[in-house]
FIROPA-361056 format. One record per residue: z, y, x of N, C-alpha, C in turn; residue in three letters. Coordinates in steps of 0.2 Angstrom, whole numbers. Each point is the difference from the previous one (the first is absolute). Layout:
! FIROPA-361056
[node [Z; Y; X]; [Z; Y; X]; [Z; Y; X]; 'Ala']
...
***
This chain:
! FIROPA-361056
[node [-1; -7; 3]; [0; 8; -3]; [2; 5; 3]; 'Unk']
[node [3; 0; 8]; [0; 7; 4]; [-6; 0; 3]; 'Unk']
[node [-5; -6; 3]; [-6; 2; 1]; [-5; 3; -4]; 'Unk']
[node [2; 0; -9]; [-5; 2; -2]; [2; 7; -2]; 'Unk']
[node [5; 1; 1]; [3; 6; 0]; [-4; 5; 5]; 'Unk']
[node [1; -3; 7]; [-4; 4; 7]; [-8; 1; -2]; 'Unk']
[node [-2; -5; -1]; [-7; -1; -1]; [-2; 6; -7]; 'Unk']
[node [2; 0; -3]; [-2; 4; -8]; [-7; -3; 0]; 'Unk']
[node [0; 4; -8]; [-8; -2; -3]; [-6; -1; 3]; 'Unk']
[node [1; 6; 6]; [-8; 0; 2]; [0; -5; 7]; 'Unk']
[node [6; -5; 2]; [-3; -4; 3]; [3; 2; 7]; 'Unk']
[node [1; 6; 2]; [1; 3; 6]; [8; 1; 0]; 'Unk']
[node [2; 2; 8]; [7; 1; -1]; [0; 8; -1]; 'Unk']
[node [6; 3; -3]; [0; 7; -2]; [1; 5; 4]; 'Unk']
[node [4; -3; 9]; [1; 5; 4]; [-6; 0; 3]; 'Unk']
[node [-5; -4; -1]; [-5; 1; 5]; [-6; 5; -3]; 'Unk']
[node [0; 1; -6]; [-6; 5; -5]; [2; 5; 2]; 'Unk']
[node [3; 8; 3]; [-1; 4; 2]; [-4; -1; 7]; 'Unk']
[node [1; -6; 3]; [-4; 1; 6]; [-9; -1; -1]; 'Unk']
[node [2; -5; -3]; [-8; 1; -2]; [-5; 3; -5]; 'Unk']
[node [5; 6; -2]; [-2; 7; -2]; [-1; 4; 4]; 'Unk']
[node [3; 1; 6]; [0; 3; 6]; [-7; -1; 1]; 'Unk']
[node [-1; -8; 3]; [-6; -2; 3]; [-6; 1; -2]; 'Unk']
[node [1; 1; -7]; [-7; 0; -3]; [-1; 6; -1]; 'Unk']
[node [4; 6; 0]; [-1; 6; 2]; [-4; 2; 5]; 'Unk']
[node [3; -4; 5]; [-2; 3; 9]; [-6; -3; 0]; 'Unk']
[node [-4; -6; -3]; [-6; -3; 0]; [-2; 4; -3]; 'Unk']
[node [1; 3; -6]; [-6; 5; -3]; [-2; 5; 4]; 'Unk']
[node [5; 3; 3]; [2; 7; 2]; [-4; -2; 8]; 'Unk']
[node [-1; -4; 2]; [-3; -3; 7]; [-8; 0; -2]; 'Unk']
[node [0; -5; -5]; [-8; -2; -3]; [-2; 6; -2]; 'Unk']
[node [3; 8; -2]; [-6; 5; -1]; [0; 2; 6]; 'Unk']
[node [4; 3; 4]; [-1; 2; 7]; [-5; -3; 4]; 'Unk']
[node [0; -6; 1]; [-7; -6; 3]; [-4; 3; -1]; 'Unk']
[node [-1; 0; -9]; [-7; 1; -2]; [-1; 8; 1]; 'Unk']
[node [5; 4; -1]; [-3; 7; 1]; [-1; 1; 8]; 'Unk']
[node [3; -4; 6]; [-3; 1; 6]; [-7; -1; 3]; 'Unk']
[node [-4; -5; -6]; [-6; 0; 2]; [-5; 5; -1]; 'Unk']
[node [3; 5; -3]; [-3; 7; -1]; [0; 5; 2]; 'Unk']
[node [5; -1; 8]; [0; 7; 3]; [-4; 1; 5]; 'Unk']
[node [0; 5; 2]; [-6; 3; 4]; [-1; -5; 7]; 'Unk']
[node [-5; 0; 4]; [0; -5; 5]; [4; 5; 6]; 'Unk']
[node [1; 4; 0]; [7; 3; 6]; [6; -2; 0]; 'Unk']
[node [2; -3; -6]; [7; -2; -1]; [0; -8; 2]; 'Unk']
[node [-7; -6; 3]; [0; -4; 0]; [2; 0; 8]; 'Unk']
[node [4; -5; 2]; [-1; -1; 8]; [-4; -5; 0]; 'Unk']
[node [-6; 1; 4]; [-3; -7; 2]; [0; -4; 7]; 'Unk']
[node [1; -4; 1]; [1; -6; 5]; [-5; 2; 6]; 'Unk']
[node [-4; 4; -2]; [-7; 1; 5]; [-1; 6; -1]; 'Unk']
[node [-6; 4; 5]; [-2; 7; 1]; [-6; -1; -6]; 'Unk']
[node [2; 5; -4]; [-6; 0; -7]; [-5; 6; 3]; 'Unk']
[node [-7; -2; -1]; [-5; 3; 4]; [-3; 3; -8]; 'Unk']
[node [-5; 3; 2]; [-6; -1; -7]; [-3; -5; -2]; 'Unk']
[node [-1; -3; 6]; [-4; -6; -2]; [3; -7; -2]; 'Unk']
[node [8; 2; -1]; [3; -7; -3]; [4; 4; -5]; 'Unk']
[node [1; 4; -2]; [5; 3; -4]; [1; -2; -7]; 'Unk']
[node [-6; -2; -3]; [-2; -2; -7]; [3; -7; 0]; 'Unk']
[node [-1; -3; 8]; [2; -8; -2]; [7; -1; 1]; 'Unk']
[node [2; 5; 4]; [8; -3; 2]; [3; 5; -6]; 'Unk']
[node [-1; 6; -4]; [3; 0; -6]; [-2; -5; -5]; 'Unk']
[node [-5; -3; -1]; [1; -5; -6]; [4; -5; 3]; 'Unk']
[node [0; -4; 5]; [7; -5; 1]; [4; 4; 0]; 'Unk']
[node [6; 7; 2]; [6; 2; -2]; [-1; -1; -9]; 'Unk']
[node [-4; 2; -3]; [1; 1; -7]; [1; -7; -4]; 'Unk']
[node [-4; -5; 4]; [1; -8; -3]; [5; -2; 4]; 'Unk']
[node [5; 0; 6]; [5; -2; 2]; [7; 4; -5]; 'Unk']
[node [-1; 4; -1]; [4; 6; -7]; [1; -5; -5]; 'Unk']
[node [-6; -2; -3]; [0; -2; -7]; [2; -8; -1]; 'Unk']
[node [-2; -2; 8]; [3; -9; 1]; [8; 1; 0]; 'Unk']
[node [2; 4; 4]; [8; 1; 1]; [2; 4; -8]; 'Unk']
[node [-3; 0; -3]; [5; 4; -8]; [0; -7; -3]; 'Unk']
[node [-6; -7; 1]; [3; -3; -2]; [2; -6; 1]; 'Unk']
[node [2; 1; 8]; [5; -5; 4]; [7; 2; -2]; 'Unk']
[node [1; 9; 1]; [6; 2; -3]; [1; -2; -7]; 'Unk']
[node [-4; -1; -6]; [2; -2; -7]; [3; -7; 4]; 'Unk']
[node [-4; -5; 1]; [3; -6; 1]; [6; -2; 3]; 'Unk']
[node [2; 5; 6]; [6; -1; 3]; [6; 3; -4]; 'Unk']
[node [-1; 7; -5]; [4; 3; -5]; [0; -7; -5]; 'Unk']
[node [-5; -5; -3]; [3; -4; -5]; [3; -7; 4]; 'Unk']
[node [-3; -2; 6]; [3; -5; 3]; [8; 2; 0]; 'Unk']
[node [2; 6; 2]; [7; 1; 1]; [4; -1; -4]; 'Unk']
[node [-4; 4; -6]; [4; -1; -9]; [1; -7; 0]; 'Unk']
[node [-5; -4; -1]; [-2; -8; -2]; [5; -4; 4]; 'Unk']
[node [1; 2; 7]; [4; -3; 3]; [8; 0; -2]; 'Unk']
[node [2; 4; -3]; [7; -1; -3]; [2; -4; -5]; 'Unk']
[node [-8; -3; -4]; [2; -4; -5]; [-5; -7; 0]; 'Unk']
[node [-4; 2; 4]; [-4; -7; 1]; [-2; -2; 8]; 'Unk']
[node [-2; -6; 0]; [1; -1; 7]; [-7; 1; 2]; 'Unk']
[node [-7; 0; -5]; [-5; 2; 3]; [0; 8; 3]; 'Unk']
[node [3; 3; -2]; [2; 6; 1]; [2; 2; 9]; 'Unk']
[node [1; -4; 1]; [3; -1; 8]; [-6; -2; 5]; 'Unk']
[node [-5; -3; -4]; [-8; -3; 3]; [-3; 5; -1]; 'Unk']
[node [0; 5; -5]; [-4; 6; -3]; [0; 4; 6]; 'Unk']
[node [7; 1; 2]; [1; 7; 6]; [-2; -5; 6]; 'Unk']
[node [0; -6; 3]; [-3; -2; 5]; [-9; 1; 0]; 'Unk']
[node [-1; -2; -3]; [-8; 1; -3]; [-1; 8; 2]; 'Unk']
[node [4; 3; -3]; [-3; 6; -1]; [1; 4; 6]; 'Unk']
[node [3; -1; 5]; [2; 4; 8]; [-4; -5; 4]; 'Unk']
[node [-2; -5; -1]; [-7; -5; 3]; [-6; 6; -2]; 'Unk']
[node [-1; 1; -6]; [-6; 2; -1]; [0; 8; 3]; 'Unk']
[node [6; 4; 0]; [0; 6; 3]; [-2; 0; 8]; 'Unk']
[node [2; -6; 2]; [-1; -2; 8]; [-8; 1; 1]; 'Unk']
[node [-2; -6; -6]; [-9; 1; 2]; [-3; 5; -1]; 'Unk']
[node [2; 3; -6]; [-5; 8; -1]; [2; 3; 5]; 'Unk']
[node [5; 1; 5]; [2; 4; 5]; [-7; 0; 6]; 'Unk']
[node [1; -8; 1]; [-2; -3; 6]; [-11; 2; -3]; 'Unk']
[node [2; -2; -4]; [-10; 0; -4]; [-1; 9; 1]; 'Unk']
[node [5; 5; -4]; [-1; 7; 2]; [-3; 0; 8]; 'Unk']
[node [4; -2; 3]; [-1; 3; 8]; [-4; -3; 3]; 'Unk']
[node [-3; -7; -2]; [-5; -3; 5]; [-7; 4; -4]; 'Unk']
[node [0; 3; -8]; [-7; 2; -1]; [0; 5; 2]; 'Unk']
[node [8; 4; 0]; [-1; 8; 4]; [-4; -1; 7]; 'Unk']
[node [3; -2; 4]; [-2; -3; 8]; [-7; -1; -1]; 'Unk']
[node [-3; -5; -5]; [-7; -1; 0]; [-5; 4; 0]; 'Unk']
[node [2; 4; -5]; [-4; 4; -1]; [1; 8; 0]; 'Unk']
[node [3; 1; 7]; [1; 8; 3]; [-7; 2; 5]; 'Unk']
***
C-alpha cells in the first residue's frame, strides 16, 4: 500500500516530478537556442580552418548542418536523461546520443578539412 502511495496515479515517484519539469523546460530552451544559432551571421561562427572566398559557402553549409544535427542530438540527450530516471532504455539512449555527438563532430572536422 505504501508503494502505491509513493508512485501515485501517474506511475512516477512524486518527488521526481519537479526535476522532470525543470529538465523539460531546459530542453525546450536549449532546442530553441540551438535552432536560432543556425541563423546567425557568418562572423559569429568559429571555423576550424581559414575561410576564404573560395570555400566560404561550403564551410558555412557544413557549420549550419552541424548545428542542426547537434540540435537533434541534444534533444536525444535530454530525452535520454529524463527517460533514464524511469526506464532502462533511457540510459541506452543517452549513451547512443553521446556516441552520435562524437560521430557528428568527427564527421564535421573531416569534411571541413577535406573541402578547405
